[in-house]
C-alpha positions in Angstrom: 45.1 -20.6 -19.5 41.5 -21.3 -20.6 38.8 -19.6 -18.0 36.2 -22.2 -16.8 33.0 -21.4 -18.6 31.1 -21.6 -15.5 33.6 -18.4 -14.3 33.6 -16.4 -17.2 29.8 -16.0 -17.3 30.0 -15.2 -13.5 31.0 -12.0 -14.5 27.6 -10.7 -15.6 25.7 -13.5 -15.0 22.9 -11.5 -13.4 22.0 -10.0 -17.0 22.7 -12.9 -19.2 20.0 -14.7 -16.6 17.6 -12.0 -17.5 18.6 -11.7 -21.5 18.3 -16.0 -21.2 14.8 -15.8 -19.2 13.5 -13.1 -21.6 14.3 -14.9 -24.2 11.9 -17.8 -22.8 9.2 -16.1 -21.7 8.8 -14.4 -25.1 8.9 -17.7 -26.3 6.5 -19.5 -24.0 4.9 -17.3 -22.0 4.6 -17.7 -17.9 3.4 -20.6 -17.6 5.1 -22.3 -20.2 8.6 -21.0 -19.8 10.3 -23.8 -16.6 13.6 -22.6 -14.8 15.0 -25.8 -16.8 14.6 -24.4 -20.0 15.1 -20.4 -18.5 19.1 -22.8 -17.5 19.2 -23.8 -20.6 19.5 -21.3 -22.9 21.6 -19.2 -20.3 24.1 -22.8 -20.7 24.1 -22.8 -16.8 22.7 -24.8 -13.7 19.5 -24.5 -12.4 20.9 -23.9 -9.2 23.0 -21.0 -10.5 20.2 -19.8 -11.5 18.6 -19.6 -7.4 21.4 -17.9 -6.5 20.2 -14.9 -8.0 16.5 -15.5 -8.3 15.3 -17.2 -5.3 12.0 -18.1 -7.8 10.3 -17.5 -10.8 7.7 -15.1 -10.4 11.5 -12.7 -8.4 12.6 -13.8 -12.4 10.0 -13.0 -14.6 9.5 -9.3 -12.4 13.4 -9.1 -13.1 13.2 -9.5 -17.0 9.7 -7.5 -16.3 11.3 -4.5 -14.9 14.7 -4.6 -17.4 12.1 -4.5 -20.5 10.0 -1.8 -19.1 13.5 0.6 -17.9 14.9 0.0 -21.7 11.0 0.8 -23.3 10.9 4.0 -20.7 14.5 5.0 -21.7 13.9 4.8 -25.4 11.0 7.1 -25.0 11.8 9.6 -22.2 16.0 9.9 -22.7 16.1 11.6 -25.7 12.4 13.7 -26.1 11.8 14.9 -29.6 12.0 18.0 -30.5 8.5 19.3 -31.8 6.6 22.5 -31.7 3.4 21.6 -29.2 1.6 18.6 -27.4 0.2 17.4 -30.3 3.2 16.8 -32.3 5.6 15.3 -29.1 2.5 13.0 -28.7 2.5 11.8 -31.5 6.4 11.3 -31.9 6.3 9.3 -28.6 3.5 7.1 -30.1 5.5 6.6 -33.3 9.1 5.8 -31.7 7.3 3.5 -29.7 6.1 1.8 -32.1 9.5 1.4 -33.7 10.6 0.3 -30.7 8.4 -2.4 -30.9 8.9 -3.6 -33.9 12.4 -3.5 -33.4 12.2 -5.5 -30.1 9.9 -8.4 -30.6 10.9 -10.4 -27.4 10.3 -7.1 -25.6 6.9 -6.5 -27.2 5.4 -10.0 -26.3 6.5 -9.8 -22.4 4.6 -6.6 -22.3 1.9 -8.0 -23.5 2.2 -11.3 -21.4 3.2 -8.5 -18.5 -0.9 -7.8 -18.3 -1.9 -10.9 -20.0 -0.7 -12.9 -17.7 -1.9 -11.5 -14.6 -3.7 -13.7 -12.4 -2.6 -13.1 -9.1 -3.6 -10.3 -7.2 0.0 -8.9 -6.4 0.3 -9.7 -10.7 -2.4 -6.9 -11.0 -1.0 -4.5 -7.6 1.9 -4.4 -9.8 1.2 -3.2 -12.8 -1.3 -0.5 -11.8 1.8 0.7 -10.3 4.1 0.5 -13.6 1.1 2.0 -15.5 0.5 5.0 -13.0 3.5 5.9 -13.3 3.4 6.3 -17.1 0.5 8.1 -17.3 2.2 10.3 -14.6 4.5 11.1 -17.0 2.4 12.1 -19.8 0.3 13.4 -17.0 2.9 16.4 -16.7 3.4 17.0 -20.5 -0.6 17.4 -21.2 -0.2 19.7 -18.5 2.2 21.3 -20.0 -0.7 21.5 -23.5 -2.9 22.9 -21.5 -0.3 25.7 -20.5 0.9 26.5 -23.9 -2.5 26.8 -25.4 -2.1 23.7 -27.5 -4.8 21.8 -25.4 -8.1 22.9 -23.7 -7.7 24.0 -20.9 -11.1 22.3 -19.6 -9.5 18.7 -20.3 -8.4 16.6 -17.4 -5.1 15.7 -17.6 -5.0 12.6 -15.7 -7.9 11.0 -18.1 -6.1 12.0 -21.2 -2.8 11.0 -19.9 -4.5 7.0 -19.4 -6.6 7.3 -23.1 -2.7 7.6 -24.2 -1.4 5.1 -22.6 -4.4 2.7 -23.3 -3.5 3.4 -26.8 -0.1 2.9 -26.7 -1.0 -0.7 -25.5 -4.3 -1.3 -28.1 -1.0 -0.8 -31.2 1.6 -2.8 -28.7 -1.2 -5.8 -27.7 -2.0 -5.4 -32.3 2.0 -5.4 -33.3 2.0 -8.3 -31.0 -0.6 -10.2 -32.9 0.8 -8.8 -35.9 -2.6 -7.3 -36.9 -2.9 -7.2 -40.9 -4.4 -3.7 -40.5 -1.4 -2.2 -38.8 2.1 -4.7 -40.2 2.1 -2.6 -43.7 1.6 1.4 -42.2 4.6 1.1 -39.5 5.2 3.2 -37.7 2.6 5.0 -39.2 -0.4 3.7 -37.7 0.6 5.6 -34.7 -0.3 9.2 -36.5 -3.6 7.8 -38.0 -4.8 6.7 -34.4 -3.6 9.2 -32.7 -3.4 12.6 -34.8 -7.3 13.0 -35.2 -8.0 12.3 -31.1 -5.0 14.9 -30.8 -7.2 17.8 -33.3 -10.1 17.3 -31.3 -8.3 17.9 -28.2 -6.9 21.5 -30.3 -9.0 24.7 -28.0 -12.1 25.6 -29.0 -12.8 29.0 -31.1 
């Protein structure tokens, strides 16, 4: 007996809607992608989407959370082995850039999420996500200070935000296909980060 498409879809419907929406938002941005576009991409009706997501904004948040979760899991699930903080930071930045290049739709969602935070609600939501990343990196910075590879006079919170901003700078440059970055691939991360990290070593 053949199972109707609608019933086959329901087994993993929420995640399938999120994946369809990810492709649409990546291609058309938040304002340009309609619920009709997303329904067509998922092969269902708009009514089916509203069973899971009351509004396009709720769906966008779900897509954004899925993307950020994937990025964070890629970076933190298995931290690369490193001798010290500078090497760890360099490898994390390279891994981030490599993941972004391999997942262009996710990359565009990150850029859209920041660029289209037009309302205060969007801004507060994004700031919370960035603060979480800064806190994680701040802990690594403090570990670098404790191990003696970073200047003990550094402010871990301030430095962690600088590193987060470098992450997003590279993401933007990659999303806009900047000529200086693309040929260098993940090496672009090291070109930017290594001189900064070398300047943060303890002063002799």
